[in-house]
C-alpha positions in Angstrom: -55.5 -32.7 -57.2 -53.3 -33.5 -54.5 -49.5 -33.8 -54.8 -47.7 -37.1 -54.8 -46.7 -37.8 -51.4 -42.4 -37.4 -51.0 -40.4 -39.9 -50.9 -37.0 -38.1 -50.0 -36.9 -39.2 -46.3 -36.5 -36.8 -43.8 -33.7 -36.0 -41.6 -34.0 -35.9 -37.9 -31.7 -34.0 -36.0 -31.2 -34.9 -32.4 -29.4 -33.3 -29.3 -27.8 -34.4 -26.5 -27.3 -31.0 -24.0 -25.9 -30.9 -20.3 -28.5 -31.0 -17.9 -27.4 -27.1 -16.7 -27.8 -25.5 -20.7 -30.9 -27.3 -20.7 -32.0 -25.8 -17.5 -30.7 -22.2 -18.5 -32.5 -22.3 -22.0 -35.8 -23.3 -19.9 -35.3 -20.5 -17.6 -34.4 -18.3 -20.5 -37.8 -19.0 -22.3 -39.7 -18.9 -19.2 -38.5 -15.4 -18.6 -39.1 -14.1 -22.0 -42.5 -15.5 -21.5 -43.5 -13.8 -18.3 -42.0 -10.6 -19.4 -44.0 -10.6 -22.5 -47.4 -11.8 -20.2 -46.3 -8.9 -17.8 -46.2 -6.3 -20.4 -49.9 -7.1 -21.1 -51.4 -7.9 -17.7 -51.1 -8.3 -14.3 -49.8 -11.7 -14.2 -47.9 -14.4 -15.5 -49.4 -18.0 -15.9 -47.3 -20.9 -15.6 -48.2 -24.8 -16.3 -45.8 -27.3 -14.9 -45.8 -30.4 -16.5 -44.8 -33.6 -14.6 -41.4 -35.9 -14.8 -38.4 -34.0 -14.0 -39.3 -30.8 -15.8 -40.3 -29.3 -11.7 -36.4 -30.1 -11.1 -34.9 -28.9 -14.0 -37.4 -25.5 -14.3 -36.3 -24.2 -10.6 -32.6 -25.2 -11.8 -33.3 -22.6 -14.8 -34.5 -20.0 -12.8 -32.7 -20.0 -9.5 -30.8 -16.6 -8.5 -32.4 -15.0 -11.4 -33.7 -11.3 -10.3 -35.5 -10.9 -13.6 -37.8 -13.6 -11.9 -41.1 -11.8 -10.8 -42.5 -15.1 -8.8 -45.0 -12.6 -6.7 -46.9 -11.9 -10.0 -47.1 -15.6 -11.2 -50.0 -18.0 -11.0 -48.7 -21.6 -11.2 -50.6 -24.6 -12.2 -49.8 -28.4 -11.7 -51.0 -30.2 -15.2 -49.5 -33.8 -14.5 -49.0 -33.8 -10.9 -48.8 -37.0 -9.0 -51.0 -38.7 -6.7 -48.9 -38.0 -3.5 -49.2 -35.4 -0.5 -48.0 -32.2 -1.4 -44.8 -32.8 0.7 -44.0 -36.2 -0.4 -40.7 -36.4 -2.3 -41.9 -37.1 -5.4 -44.5 -33.9 -5.3 -43.9 -31.4 -8.5 -46.0 -29.0 -6.1 -43.0 -29.2 -3.0 -40.0 -29.0 -5.4 -41.2 -25.9 -7.2 -43.1 -24.5 -4.3 -39.6 -25.1 -2.0 -37.5 -24.2 -5.1 -39.3 -20.6 -6.1 -40.6 -19.3 -2.8 -37.1 -19.6 -1.3 -36.7 -16.6 -4.1 -39.4 -15.2 -3.5 -42.6 -15.8 -1.8 -45.5 -17.3 -3.7 -48.9 -16.5 -2.3 -50.6 -20.2 -1.5 -53.6 -19.0 -3.5 -51.7 -18.7 -6.7 -50.4 -21.6 -6.9 
């Protein structure tokens, strides 16, 4: 017989962090995943979601020497239906932000 459901309310924690701290934490997580992937294989695959994530990602990765974009394959999993050079294009945000540091071959995005 399954135990009776708990009647104790679950406590939720909500954190409000400054955007720069969120960006840095996201950058740290991506670099850690990159390093783990590249220790096992020659490429790192990254899927970038839509919304404000692309800008936050770029802010968290800009200026970091440990980012190895030349070994990345980037997918856009929630891209807006706009031209690639449109101001709302996640592709444009990521491509301009990362390629300013290290060129990413077109075939890898």
